[in-house]
C-alpha positions as a LaTeX table, in Angstrom:
\begin{tabular}{lrrr}
\hline
Residue & $x$ (\AA) & $y$ (\AA) & $z$ (\AA) \\
\hline
Unk1 & $-8.40$ & $-3.97$ & $-14.05$ \\
Unk2 & $-9.33$ & $-0.30$ & $-13.57$ \\
Unk3 & $-12.60$ & $-0.37$ & $-15.56$ \\
Unk4 & $-11.73$ & 2.74 & $-17.58$ \\
Unk5 & $-13.96$ & 3.65 & $-20.47$ \\
Unk6 & $-12.92$ & 5.21 & $-23.76$ \\
Unk7 & $-13.62$ & 8.77 & $-22.61$ \\
Unk8 & $-11.53$ & 8.30 & $-19.45$ \\
Unk9 & $-8.62$ & 6.96 & $-21.53$ \\
Unk10 & $-8.81$ & 9.99 & $-23.87$ \\
Unk11 & $-8.84$ & 12.33 & $-20.85$ \\
Unk12 & $-5.79$ & 10.59 & $-19.38$ \\
Unk13 & $-3.97$ & 10.80 & $-22.72$ \\
Unk14 & $-4.67$ & 14.54 & $-23.02$ \\
Unk15 & $-3.57$ & 15.22 & $-19.42$ \\
Unk16 & $-0.46$ & 13.09 & $-19.97$ \\
Unk17 & 0.32 & 14.94 & $-23.18$ \\
Unk18 & 0.00 & 18.31 & $-21.42$ \\
Unk19 & 2.09 & 17.26 & $-18.41$ \\
Unk20 & 4.79 & 15.16 & $-20.08$ \\
Unk21 & 4.90 & 16.50 & $-23.59$ \\
Unk22 & 4.78 & 14.63 & $-26.89$ \\
Unk23 & 8.30 & 13.21 & $-26.60$ \\
Unk24 & 8.05 & 11.62 & $-23.15$ \\
Unk25 & 4.43 & 10.41 & $-23.27$ \\
Unk26 & 5.10 & 7.32 & $-25.47$ \\
Unk27 & 8.11 & 6.34 & $-23.35$ \\
Unk28 & 6.15 & 6.67 & $-20.10$ \\
Unk29 & 3.19 & 4.78 & $-21.58$ \\
Unk30 & 5.52 & 1.95 & $-22.65$ \\
Unk31 & 7.08 & 1.72 & $-19.18$ \\
Unk32 & 3.66 & 1.79 & $-17.50$ \\
Unk33 & 2.40 & $-0.93$ & $-19.86$ \\
Unk34 & 5.35 & $-3.18$ & $-19.03$ \\
Unk35 & 4.90 & $-2.50$ & $-15.33$ \\
Unk36 & 1.19 & $-3.36$ & $-15.53$ \\
Unk37 & 2.04 & $-6.63$ & $-17.30$ \\
Unk38 & 4.63 & $-7.58$ & $-14.68$ \\
Unk39 & 2.22 & $-6.78$ & $-11.84$ \\
Unk40 & $-0.49$ & $-8.86$ & $-13.50$ \\
Unk41 & 1.92 & $-11.81$ & $-13.90$ \\
Unk42 & 3.09 & $-11.52$ & $-10.29$ \\
Unk43 & $-0.50$ & $-11.51$ & $-9.06$ \\
Unk44 & $-1.26$ & $-14.61$ & $-11.14$ \\
Unk45 & 1.84 & $-16.38$ & $-9.76$ \\
Unk46 & 0.93 & $-15.58$ & $-6.16$ \\
Unk47 & $-2.66$ & $-16.63$ & $-6.75$ \\
Unk48 & $-1.64$ & $-20.00$ & $-8.20$ \\
Unk49 & 0.81 & $-20.59$ & $-5.34$ \\
Unk50 & $-1.89$ & $-19.84$ & $-2.78$ \\
Unk51 & $-4.25$ & $-22.20$ & $-4.61$ \\
Unk52 & $-1.65$ & $-25.01$ & $-4.56$ \\
Unk53 & $-0.95$ & $-24.46$ & $-0.86$ \\
Unk54 & $-4.67$ & $-24.41$ & $-0.09$ \\
Unk55 & $-5.20$ & $-27.69$ & $-1.93$ \\
Unk56 & $-2.27$ & $-29.27$ & $-0.07$ \\
Unk57 & $-3.66$ & $-28.17$ & 3.29 \\
Unk58 & $-7.10$ & $-29.46$ & 2.32 \\
Unk59 & $-5.68$ & $-32.87$ & 1.38 \\
Unk60 & $-3.73$ & $-33.10$ & 4.64 \\
Unk61 & $-6.84$ & $-32.16$ & 6.62 \\
Unk62 & $-8.89$ & $-34.82$ & 4.85 \\
Unk63 & $-6.17$ & $-37.41$ & 5.55 \\
Unk64 & $-6.07$ & $-36.49$ & 9.24 \\
Unk65 & $-9.87$ & $-36.57$ & 9.41 \\
Unk66 & $-9.91$ & $-40.02$ & 7.81 \\
Unk67 & $-7.19$ & $-41.30$ & 10.16 \\
Unk68 & $-9.10$ & $-40.03$ & 13.18 \\
Unk69 & $-12.36$ & $-41.56$ & 11.99 \\
Unk70 & $-10.65$ & $-44.86$ & 11.21 \\
Unk71 & $-9.16$ & $-44.92$ & 14.70 \\
Unk72 & $-12.45$ & $-44.10$ & 16.42 \\
Unk73 & $-14.70$ & $-46.31$ & 14.32 \\
Unk74 & $-12.37$ & $-49.27$ & 13.88 \\
Unk75 & $-13.03$ & $-52.10$ & 16.32 \\
Unk76 & $-10.47$ & $-52.40$ & 19.07 \\
Unk77 & $-9.37$ & $-56.04$ & 19.27 \\
Unk78 & $-8.33$ & $-55.61$ & 22.91 \\
Unk79 & $-11.68$ & $-54.22$ & 24.00 \\
Unk80 & $-13.32$ & $-57.65$ & 24.50 \\
Unk81 & $-10.38$ & $-59.36$ & 26.24 \\
Unk82 & $-10.46$ & $-60.03$ & 29.92 \\
Unk83 & $-8.03$ & $-57.87$ & 31.86 \\
Unk84 & $-4.93$ & $-59.80$ & 32.84 \\
Unk85 & $-4.44$ & $-60.36$ & 36.53 \\
Unk86 & $-1.21$ & $-59.84$ & 38.43 \\
Unk87 & 0.30 & $-62.53$ & 40.55 \\
Unk88 & $-1.60$ & $-61.26$ & 43.58 \\
Unk89 & $-4.99$ & $-61.42$ & 41.78 \\
Unk90 & $-5.50$ & $-57.74$ & 41.07 \\
Unk91 & $-6.49$ & $-56.46$ & 37.68 \\
\hline
\end{tabular}
């Protein structure tokens, strides 16, 4: 997630120990760990929801495309009929 190496983690632990003290550092680390897990889960949920919505839109687009092509390419049975004439002989 943050691409931290071992030396960076040690540096963060030392700075945290100096700033927070030995009593609060484990509590803060636990809270931050839980928060990171919840954020990761929320990101995964949003990502899967976007993927489902994208697939739904794709399927609808393909259906519309097929319907349009079927309408354009399908033979029109009325195309070869003679136009009907009115009583006065006009088309």
